N, C-alpha and C positions, 0 to 999 in steps of 0.2 A: 448284532449287538442288542442286548436286552434293553427294555425300557428303563430298568433300574440302572444299568450301566450308562445309558445315554444321559439320564438325569444327573448321575454322579459326575460325568464328564462336563456337563453344562455348568454345574455348581463350581467345579474347579476353575473353569475358564472365567466365570463371573468373578470369582474371588481374586484371581490374578489381575483382571481388568480393574477391579475396584481398588485393590491395593496400590496399583501403579498410578491410577488416576488421582488419588487423594494425596500422593506423595508431593512434597514441596521442592524436591531437588530437580535440577536441570530444566527449569522453566524457560520456555522460549516464547517469542512473540505469538500472540493469539490473534488469528484473523476472525472477522465478525460473521461471515456467511459461508456455509457449505451447501453445495448442490451436487447430488450424486445419482448415478444410475447403476443398477446391478442385475445380474442373472441370478435367479432364485431357485432353490429346491425346497419343496414343501413335503415333509414326511408326516403322514397322519399318525396320531397317537391314541392310545386307549380305545374308547368306544368308536371313535372315528376310524381308527385303523381296522376295527372288526368288520367294517362295511366297505371301506375303500382300500383295495389291495395295491394300487399303484401310487407311486410318488407323483407329486405335481411339479410342473416346471413352468417358469414364467419370468416376468420382469417386474422391477419396482423402481420408483423414483422417490427421492426425499430431499427436503431442504431444511437447514438449521440456521438459527440465529444465536450468536453468543453475545450476551450483554457485557460490555466492558471487557476486562481481561480475566474474567472468572473462568474456572475450569468447568463450566456448566453451559449446556445448550438446550434450546427448546425448538421443536420443529414438527413437521408433518411428513407422513410417509403413505404412499399409495402403491399397492402391489396387485398384480394379476397373475394367476396361475391356472393352467389347464390340468385337472386331476383325473381325466379319463376321457376317452373318445372311442367311437365305433362307427362303422359304416357297413352298409349292405346294399344290394341291388334289388329293386322292386319293379314290377310292371307299372307303366305310366298310369294305367287305369284298367278297369274291368273290360271296357270296350276296345282298348288298344293294348292288349297284353304283349304284343311283339315289340314294343318300345319300352326300354327300361330306363330308370333314373337311379341315380346314386343318392341314397339317404344317409346323411352324416349327422352324428350327434356329438355334442361337446359338453362335458361337465366342467364348470368353471367356478373359480372363487376369486372374489375381489376383497381386499382388506384395506381399511383406511384407519390410520392411527395418529394420535397425538403422542409424540415421543419426547421424553426428557433424557438427556445424555450427560453423563459425567465423564469428562475427557481432558487429557493434557498431553502436550507434545514433549517428547524427550529425544532430542536429536532427530532422527528420521522416523521415529515410531510414536504413535499416539494410541495407546490402549484406551478402551472406553467401556462403560457400563450403561445399559439402556433400561428404561422402564416405559411401557407403552399402554395406552388405553384407546379403544376404538370399537370397531365392529367388523364382522365377517359377513359378506354377502355371497350366497351360493345360488347358482342358477344353471339350468340345462336348456340348451337350444337344439332343435332338430331342423335341418334344412334339406331341401331337394335340389339336386344338381344334375346337370347333363352328364351322362356317363362318359362321354368322350373328352370334354374340356373342363369338367368340374366347375362349371359356372352356375351359381345358385340362382334359382328363380322363385323360390318360396321358402319361408322359414316360420317357425313358431317357438315361443318360449314355453317349455313343458312344465317347469316348476321353478319357483324362486322363493327364497327366504333369507332372513338375516338374523344375526345374533350378536349380542355384545361380546367384546373380547378384551383381554389385557395380557401383557406379557413382560418378561424380563430376559435380557440377553447381554451379550458382550462381544467384543471383537477388537480389532486393531487396524489402524490405518498406517500405511507405509508411504512416506514421501518419495515420489518418483522424480519430480522436477519442480524447481521454484524459480519463477521469473521475478527477480529482485526489483526491476524497474517498475513493474505494475503490481508487485506484491500479490501475485497469483501462484497458488500451489496446486499441483496435480498429484493425486495420491491413489494408491491401491487400497481397496477396502474389503476386508473379509470379516464375517461375523456370523453368529448364531443367535436365535431367540426361541424361547419356548412360549408359544401363544396359546392361552387358555380361551377357548371359544364356548359360548353358551349353546343351548340346545337349538337345533334347526332341522327342518325337513330338507332333504336333498335326494337326488336320484343317483343310482349306481347301476352298473352293468350286471347282467346275469340273473335277474329275477323277472321272469315274464309276467306281464300284466295285460289285461284285456282293454283295448281302446277301440271303440267303434266296431266291435266284433272281431278284431284282429289282435293276435298276440304280438306284443312288442317286447324286445329283450332288455327291459330295465324295470326297476321298481323303486318305490319311495322308501327311504330310510329316515329315522329320527334318532338323533343322538347329540351329545356335545361335540364340538368341532375343534378339538385340540390338535395342534400340530407343531412340529419342530421345523423352524425355518433356517436354512443356510443360504448365505449369499456371497457373491464375489463380484466386485464392481469397481468403479472409478469415482473419484470425488474431486471437484474443483473448489478450492477455498480461496476467498478474497476478502 
């Protein structure tokens, strides 16, 4: 799917979520707190996609508070994703070349956002529209592990950087179960968000650089850090 098609699709989803959320029909009881966990897919966009060829996969957690019975929530969201990894075998040292270690590298991104959500329940469904502001933190670590058991004994952070970010997204929650006695609801949550990230330095695979007289298979890139985020998770409301 082209970037233009993705953006058109995102706009349609946002429009549907917004139209449903501001409607005044079928209003049901609004609970005050949401706590959720999800599995995420991070799809790099624009300049970020030019350097990062793989999608990222990870987890995120979020919590929301609804003031009164308003169709509005405010909350925080923290997410982690791995957007690239590689491993190789190397001699333990120049003096012990017949013992090898496993060298593993992970490219990672952490996002933290303040999120405002417009949402309303209609029967079993609760479409929503999100706006977020926060930051992206990108870092790469390399560790040495035993070749047989993959137990790490040394590690370094090769590069780290952060950039401001903001985004807009939408989705829908589907009620799975409601415990009336305790007024607790369990729901399925699926959504997307386009996150615009500022310029940051980060490492990618495939561009050899010289460190300590040795070529290592990664290089530093600099670009904006935009990505499309998709998630599927569960939410507990109370």
